C-alpha positions, 0 to 999 in steps of 0.5 A, a space after each residue: 586118596 592117591 591115584 597110581 597111573 600105568 607107566 609106559 614101558 620101553 618100546 611103546 610109541 608114546 616114549 618116542 614122541 616129542 611132547 606138546 607144550 602145555 597151552 597157557 589156557 591149561 595152566 592152573 586147570 583142574 585136569 593139569 593139577 589132577 595129572 600132576 597129583 597122579 604123576 606124583 603119587 605114581 612116582 612116589 609109589 614106584 620109588 622114582 625121583 622124577 617123572 615125565 607126563 609121557 611116561 603116564 601116557 600124556 604127551 605134554 611137557 610136564 615133569 616132576 623133579 623130586 630127589 630124595 633117598 629111597 630104595 632105588 636111590 639110597 644116596 639121593 640128596 633131599 630136595 623139595 619137589 618141583 613141578 616144571 611145565 614146559 621146561 627148557 634147559 638154557 645152559 649146560 656146563 661143559 663139565 660132565 659127570 658119569 652117574 647111574 640112572 634108571 627109569 620107571 619105563 625101563 624097569 630092569 635096566 640101569 646104566 652109567 650116563 654122562 650128563 652136564 654137572 650144572 644146568 640152567 633151566 627155565 620153566 613155568 609153575 602150575 600157576 604160570 609163573 616163569 622160573 629160572 634156576 640152576 641145578 647141580 649134581 643129582 637134581 641136574 641129572 634128574 632134570 636132564 633125564 626127564 627133559 629127555 623124556 619130553 623129547 622122546 629120548 630114553 636114558 638107554 639111548 645115551 649109554 
């Protein structure tokens, strides 16, 4: 059974706050696993390619990155879904790419946003394992967009 959560909309305070880090004691907890499952269901239901916990009214540093072709992003590359807890972007390429972005919290707007073409990100898995990886292109754009949510920034502020 899937759980579809309400999505905070542009103008709501939760989207302007810096989200709190997930504590070590919360890793692999029932509530965190349920939150991530519900975030994933909500993102999939709304044809998103990423979602951040603040978008579903939870001010915690958790994002899902899940690039795949859908109605909103027909040309998106296919990738395995990645859940990132407390993600931090360690490095950004100087080269930037302009690309169209939309947002589940700003449903009727899309815009061209310049983002680093390549990023290096460090995050924890739901089990608490630390991962460092490099993303390029559209997946890198999604990570940057979702990390912005954790810092209280919407893409329309970058246009």
